[in-house]
Every structure is written in structure tokens, then in C-alpha cells.
N, CA, C and O atoms as CSV, one atom per row, in Angstrom:
chain,resi,resn,atom,element,x,y,z
A,1,ILE,N,N,32.555,-31.140,69.748
A,1,ILE,CA,C,31.680,-30.004,69.560
A,1,ILE,C,C,32.016,-28.883,70.553
A,1,ILE,O,O,31.681,-27.721,70.324
A,2,LEU,N,N,32.670,-29.238,71.638
A,2,LEU,CA,C,33.004,-28.223,72.631
A,2,LEU,C,C,33.928,-27.159,72.050
A,2,LEU,O,O,33.806,-25.982,72.387
A,3,ALA,N,N,34.849,-27.564,71.181
A,3,ALA,CA,C,35.751,-26.589,70.553
A,3,ALA,C,C,34.970,-25.598,69.690
A,3,ALA,O,O,35.295,-24.410,69.659
A,4,ASP,N,N,33.951,-26.079,68.996
A,4,ASP,CA,C,33.116,-25.187,68.184
A,4,ASP,C,C,32.345,-24.210,69.067
A,4,ASP,O,O,32.213,-23.034,68.727
A,5,ILE,N,N,31.838,-24.695,70.195
A,5,ILE,CA,C,31.115,-23.820,71.127
A,5,ILE,C,C,32.065,-22.766,71.684
A,5,ILE,O,O,31.698,-21.596,71.800
A,6,GLN,N,N,33.283,-23.176,72.029
A,6,GLN,CA,C,34.266,-22.225,72.544
A,6,GLN,C,C,34.596,-21.157,71.505
A,6,GLN,O,O,34.706,-19.978,71.844
A,7,ASP,N,N,34.752,-21.553,70.255
A,7,ASP,CA,C,35.060,-20.583,69.204
A,7,ASP,C,C,33.906,-19.620,68.974
A,7,ASP,O,O,34.116,-18.417,68.820
A,8,THR,N,N,32.701,-20.142,68.950
A,8,THR,CA,C,31.531,-19.313,68.667
A,8,THR,C,C,31.280,-18.292,69.767
A,8,THR,O,O,30.950,-17.140,69.485
A,9,PHE,N,N,31.433,-18.708,71.013
A,9,PHE,CA,C,31.091,-17.827,72.130
A,9,PHE,C,C,32.312,-17.233,72.831
A,9,PHE,O,O,32.181,-16.634,73.898
A,10,ASP,N,N,33.491,-17.393,72.245
A,10,ASP,CA,C,34.733,-16.867,72.830
A,10,ASP,C,C,34.883,-17.288,74.288
A,10,ASP,O,O,35.099,-16.452,75.165
A,11,MET,N,N,34.768,-18.578,74.537
A,11,MET,CA,C,34.857,-19.107,75.895
A,11,MET,C,C,36.271,-19.583,76.174
A,11,MET,O,O,36.957,-20.094,75.289
A,12,SER,N,N,36.694,-19.409,77.414
A,12,SER,CA,C,37.976,-19.952,77.847
A,12,SER,C,C,37.798,-21.425,78.192
A,12,SER,O,O,36.674,-21.923,78.242
A,13,ASN,N,N,38.898,-22.116,78.429
A,13,ASN,CA,C,38.820,-23.532,78.798
A,13,ASN,C,C,38.087,-23.732,80.113
A,13,ASN,O,O,37.350,-24.706,80.269
A,14,SER,N,N,38.281,-22.817,81.067
A,14,SER,CA,C,37.596,-22.959,82.356
A,14,SER,C,C,36.093,-22.724,82.210
A,14,SER,O,O,35.298,-23.387,82.875
A,15,GLN,N,N,35.701,-21.797,81.355
A,15,GLN,CA,C,34.274,-21.577,81.124
A,15,GLN,C,C,33.641,-22.778,80.428
A,15,GLN,O,O,32.512,-23.156,80.742
A,16,ALA,N,N,34.359,-23.375,79.489
A,16,ALA,CA,C,33.853,-24.556,78.800
A,16,ALA,C,C,33.729,-25.729,79.768
A,16,ALA,O,O,32.775,-26.503,79.694
A,17,GLY,N,N,34.691,-25.857,80.668
A,17,GLY,CA,C,34.612,-26.904,81.681
A,17,GLY,C,C,33.434,-26.703,82.610
A,17,GLY,O,O,32.778,-27.667,83.005
A,18,LEU,N,N,33.162,-25.452,82.963
A,18,LEU,CA,C,32.005,-25.144,83.804
A,18,LEU,C,C,30.708,-25.483,83.074
A,18,LEU,O,O,29.758,-25.968,83.688
A,19,LEU,N,N,30.667,-25.230,81.775
A,19,LEU,CA,C,29.491,-25.566,80.988
A,19,LEU,C,C,29.251,-27.072,80.985
A,19,LEU,O,O,28.114,-27.521,81.138
A,20,GLN,N,N,30.304,-27.846,80.814
A,20,GLN,CA,C,30.174,-29.305,80.849
A,20,GLN,C,C,29.723,-29.791,82.217
A,20,GLN,O,O,28.872,-30.674,82.320
A,21,THR,N,N,30.294,-29.214,83.263
A,21,THR,CA,C,29.920,-29.602,84.624
A,21,THR,C,C,28.458,-29.281,84.900
A,21,THR,O,O,27.741,-30.083,85.499
A,22,ALA,N,N,28.019,-28.107,84.462
A,22,ALA,CA,C,26.620,-27.723,84.662
A,22,ALA,C,C,25.688,-28.681,83.928
A,22,ALA,O,O,24.641,-29.049,84.460
A,23,PHE,N,N,26.053,-29.088,82.721
A,23,PHE,CA,C,25.232,-30.031,81.971
A,23,PHE,C,C,25.098,-31.350,82.724
A,23,PHE,O,O,23.998,-31.888,82.849
A,24,ILE,N,N,26.203,-31.862,83.218
A,24,ILE,CA,C,26.177,-33.147,83.925
A,24,ILE,C,C,25.321,-33.053,85.185
A,24,ILE,O,O,24.541,-33.962,85.468
A,25,PHE,N,N,25.457,-31.958,85.952
A,25,PHE,CA,C,24.665,-31.811,87.169
A,25,PHE,C,C,23.177,-31.695,86.867
A,25,PHE,O,O,22.359,-32.316,87.547
A,26,VAL,N,N,22.817,-30.913,85.866
A,26,VAL,CA,C,21.401,-30.781,85.515
A,26,VAL,C,C,20.858,-32.131,85.067
A,26,VAL,O,O,19.772,-32.533,85.485
A,27,PHE,N,N,21.606,-32.834,84.217
A,27,PHE,CA,C,21.164,-34.149,83.755
A,27,PHE,C,C,21.023,-35.109,84.927
A,27,PHE,O,O,20.069,-35.884,84.985
A,28,MET,N,N,21.968,-35.061,85.861
A,28,MET,CA,C,21.970,-35.970,87.000
A,28,MET,C,C,20.734,-35.756,87.892
A,28,MET,O,O,20.195,-36.717,88.442
A,29,PHE,N,N,20.294,-34.514,88.032
A,29,PHE,CA,C,19.156,-34.238,88.903
A,29,PHE,C,C,17.809,-34.346,88.191
A,29,PHE,O,O,16.794,-34.595,88.840
A,30,VAL,N,N,17.781,-34.165,86.887
A,30,VAL,CA,C,16.520,-34.205,86.145
A,30,VAL,C,C,16.164,-35.628,85.707
A,30,VAL,O,O,14.983,-35.967,85.631
A,31,ALA,N,N,17.167,-36.466,85.417
A,31,ALA,CA,C,16.910,-37.819,84.925
A,31,ALA,C,C,16.048,-38.654,85.877
A,31,ALA,O,O,15.120,-39.314,85.408
A,32,PRO,N,N,16.307,-38.660,87.186
A,32,PRO,CA,C,15.428,-39.448,88.068
A,32,PRO,C,C,13.985,-38.947,88.079
A,32,PRO,O,O,13.051,-39.739,88.207
A,33,PHE,N,N,13.805,-37.652,87.948
A,33,PHE,CA,C,12.453,-37.088,87.910
A,33,PHE,C,C,11.680,-37.617,86.702
A,33,PHE,O,O,10.518,-38.007,86.814
A,34,PHE,N,N,12.347,-37.623,85.542
A,34,PHE,CA,C,11.668,-38.129,84.354
A,34,PHE,C,C,11.535,-39.643,84.388
A,34,PHE,O,O,10.614,-40.186,83.777
A,35,GLY,N,N,12.413,-40.328,85.072
A,35,GLY,CA,C,12.242,-41.755,85.287
A,35,GLY,C,C,10.998,-42.041,86.106
A,35,GLY,O,O,10.245,-42.967,85.804
A,36,TYR,N,N,10.786,-41.244,87.142
A,36,TYR,CA,C,9.580,-41.348,87.967
A,36,TYR,C,C,8.328,-41.105,87.121
A,36,TYR,O,O,7.352,-41.851,87.201
A,37,LEU,N,N,8.378,-40.042,86.306
A,37,LEU,CA,C,7.221,-39.742,85.461
A,37,LEU,C,C,6.971,-40.857,84.445
A,37,LEU,O,O,5.822,-41.194,84.159
A,38,GLY,N,N,8.055,-41.430,83.898
A,38,GLY,CA,C,7.915,-42.501,82.922
A,38,GLY,C,C,7.314,-43.765,83.506
A,38,GLY,O,O,6.676,-44.538,82.793
A,39,ASP,N,N,7.513,-43.980,84.802
A,39,ASP,CA,C,6.931,-45.151,85.457
A,39,ASP,C,C,5.454,-44.964,85.791
A,39,ASP,O,O,4.719,-45.946,85.899
A,40,ARG,N,N,5.020,-43.747,85.954
A,40,ARG,CA,C,3.668,-43.511,86.443
A,40,ARG,C,C,2.703,-42.951,85.413
A,40,ARG,O,O,1.489,-43.061,85.580
A,41,TYR,N,N,3.225,-42.353,84.350
A,41,TYR,CA,C,2.357,-41.729,83.346
A,41,TYR,C,C,2.676,-42.302,81.973
A,41,TYR,O,O,3.637,-43.052,81.802
A,42,SER,N,N,1.866,-41.941,81.016
A,42,SER,CA,C,2.024,-42.437,79.653
A,42,SER,C,C,3.335,-41.913,79.053
A,42,SER,O,O,3.561,-40.705,78.971
A,43,ARG,N,N,4.170,-42.833,78.645
A,43,ARG,CA,C,5.451,-42.435,78.048
A,43,ARG,C,C,5.243,-41.758,76.704
A,43,ARG,O,O,6.060,-40.948,76.267
A,44,LYS,N,N,4.137,-42.102,76.055
A,44,LYS,CA,C,3.827,-41.470,74.770
A,44,LYS,C,C,3.694,-39.957,74.943
A,44,LYS,O,O,4.179,-39.193,74.108
A,45,TRP,N,N,3.048,-39.526,76.009
A,45,TRP,CA,C,2.869,-38.090,76.239
A,45,TRP,C,C,4.163,-37.424,76.709
A,45,TRP,O,O,4.407,-36.256,76.405
A,46,LEU,N,N,4.978,-38.153,77.437
A,46,LEU,CA,C,6.269,-37.605,77.831
A,46,LEU,C,C,7.168,-37.401,76.610
A,46,LEU,O,O,7.858,-36.387,76.501
A,47,ILE,N,N,7.152,-38.361,75.706
A,47,ILE,CA,C,7.936,-38.234,74.478
A,47,ILE,C,C,7.397,-37.087,73.634
A,47,ILE,O,O,8.169,-36.297,73.091
A,48,ALA,N,N,6.085,-36.994,73.523
A,48,ALA,CA,C,5.477,-35.906,72.747
A,48,ALA,C,C,5.844,-34.544,73.349
A,48,ALA,O,O,6.131,-33.593,72.622
A,49,GLY,N,N,5.831,-34.462,74.682
A,49,GLY,CA,C,6.234,-33.214,75.336
A,49,GLY,C,C,7.702,-32.888,75.092
A,49,GLY,O,O,8.064,-31.728,74.898
A,50,GLY,N,N,8.544,-33.917,75.103
A,50,GLY,CA,C,9.957,-33.707,74.829
A,50,GLY,C,C,10.199,-33.238,73.413
A,50,GLY,O,O,11.036,-32.367,73.176
A,51,ILE,N,N,9.466,-33.813,72.464
A,51,ILE,CA,C,9.595,-33.388,71.073
A,51,ILE,C,C,9.112,-31.958,70.906
A,51,ILE,O,O,9.726,-31.177,70.178
A,52,LEU,N,N,8.028,-31.610,71.566
A,52,LEU,CA,C,7.514,-30.242,71.503
A,52,LEU,C,C,8.522,-29.260,72.097
A,52,LEU,O,O,8.746,-28.185,71.539
A,53,PHE,N,N,9.122,-29.622,73.215
A,53,PHE,CA,C,10.136,-28.771,73.834
A,53,PHE,C,C,11.340,-28.606,72.911
A,53,PHE,O,O,11.854,-27.501,72.739
A,54,TRP,N,N,11.788,-29.727,72.313
A,54,TRP,CA,C,12.930,-29.698,71.393
A,54,TRP,C,C,12.637,-28.799,70.190
A,54,TRP,O,O,13.486,-28.009,69.778
A,55,CYS,N,N,11.439,-28.923,69.635
A,55,CYS,CA,C,11.068,-28.085,68.490
A,55,CYS,C,C,11.014,-26.610,68.880
A,55,CYS,O,O,11.425,-25.742,68.109
A,56,GLY,N,N,10.512,-26.334,70.068
A,56,GLY,CA,C,10.450,-24.947,70.534
A,56,GLY,C,C,11.829,-24.329,70.728
A,56,GLY,O,O,12.057,-23.177,70.359
A,57,THR,N,N,12.744,-25.098,71.307
A,57,THR,CA,C,14.088,-24.566,71.493
A,57,THR,C,C,14.818,-24.438,70.159
A,57,THR,O,O,15.614,-23.518,69.977
A,58,SER,N,N,14.556,-25.351,69.227
A,58,SER,CA,C,15.158,-25.225,67.896
A,58,SER,C,C,14.624,-24.001,67.174
A,58,SER,O,O,15.377,-23.283,66.517
A,59,LEU,N,N,13.335,-23.764,67.296
A,59,LEU,CA,C,12.747,-22.575,66.687
A,59,LEU,C,C,13.317,-21.307,67.325
A,59,LEU,O,O,13.654,-20.353,66.624
A,60,GLY,N,N,13.419,-21.301,68.632
A,60,GLY,CA,C,13.991,-20.141,69.307
A,60,GLY,C,C,15.442,-19.906,68.922
A,60,GLY,O,O,15.876,-18.763,68.778
A,61,GLY,N,N,16.189,-20.987,68.756
A,61,GLY,CA,C,17.581,-20.862,68.350
A,61,GLY,C,C,17.745,-20.357,66.934
A,61,GLY,O,O,18.781,-19.785,66.595
A,62,SER,N,N,16.742,-20.560,66.107
A,62,SER,CA,C,16.839,-20.088,64.728
A,62,SER,C,C,16.767,-18.566,64.646
A,62,SER,O,O,17.124,-17.992,63.617
A,63,PHE,N,N,16.318,-17.907,65.697
A,63,PHE,CA,C,16.247,-16.455,65.714
A,63,PHE,C,C,17.509,-15.809,66.276
A,63,PHE,O,O,17.586,-14.585,66.383
A,64,MET,N,N,18.494,-16.624,66.633
A,64,MET,CA,C,19.750,-16.085,67.140
A,64,MET,C,C,20.491,-15.395,66.003
A,64,MET,O,O,20.464,-15.868,64.867
A,65,PRO,N,N,21.152,-14.282,66.301
A,65,PRO,CA,C,21.875,-13.598,65.226
A,65,PRO,C,C,23.049,-14.436,64.734
A,65,PRO,O,O,23.690,-15.145,65.510
A,66,VAL,N,N,23.317,-14.344,63.451
A,66,VAL,CA,C,24.413,-15.074,62.852
A,66,VAL,C,C,25.712,-14.304,63.116
A,66,VAL,O,O,25.800,-13.094,62.909
A,67,ARG,N,N,26.695,-15.039,63.572
A,67,ARG,CA,C,27.986,-14.422,63.839
A,67,ARG,C,C,28.998,-15.055,62.899
A,67,ARG,O,O,29.163,-16.274,62.884
A,68,ILE,N,N,29.661,-14.239,62.129
A,68,ILE,CA,C,30.617,-14.757,61.168
A,68,ILE,C,C,31.949,-14.924,61.871
A,68,ILE,O,O,32.489,-13.979,62.446
A,69,VAL,N,N,32.474,-16.149,61.816
A,69,VAL,CA,C,33.750,-16.459,62.440
A,69,VAL,C,C,34.793,-16.500,61.338
A,69,VAL,O,O,34.668,-17.270,60.386
A,70,ALA,N,N,35.813,-15.680,61.464
A,70,ALA,CA,C,36.882,-15.648,60.468
A,70,ALA,C,C,37.959,-16.646,60.890
A,70,ALA,O,O,38.527,-16.551,61.978
A,71,TYR,N,N,38.221,-17.589,60.017
A,71,TYR,CA,C,39.268,-18.577,60.279
A,71,TYR,C,C,40.558,-18.084,59.647
A,71,TYR,O,O,40.577,-17.670,58.488
A,72,SER,N,N,41.622,-18.133,60.410
A,72,SER,CA,C,42.901,-17.677,59.861
A,72,SER,C,C,43.841,-18.822,59.648
A,72,SER,O,O,44.966,-18.621,59.191
């Protein structure tokens, strides 16, 4: 999927690598926090919050302008 992201956003290989690195670092620092929350609070509400967040970002992404990519 990284190749598709690079094509859509005209990213260089170094920019795509930075994007992957940023994802790993954010995941690495956020995962223990949610592990802590999962041990102390209702996981049902954490899952519901995650689904709500996912739906919100999907809805927000649907308003992004369509860019036509010409394949040669």
C-alpha cells in the first residue's frame, strides 16, 4: 500500500520511509497507554471509542478532494 500512497501524494522514497518511521514511533508510544487503560477500565468502552474515532476519521476522509491519477 505504500506505493499507492507514494503515487497519490507524490512522495519520494525518503518521505515514505519517514512516514513509516513516524507510524511505528507513534504506535510504540501509544500502545502501552491503551494497554494501561484496557487493564483498568471497561474494554467495551475503549473499543466503542476506537470505533467512533475510526468512523469519524473515515467520514472526514470522505470529504477529501478526488485526485485523478493518470497511469501511463
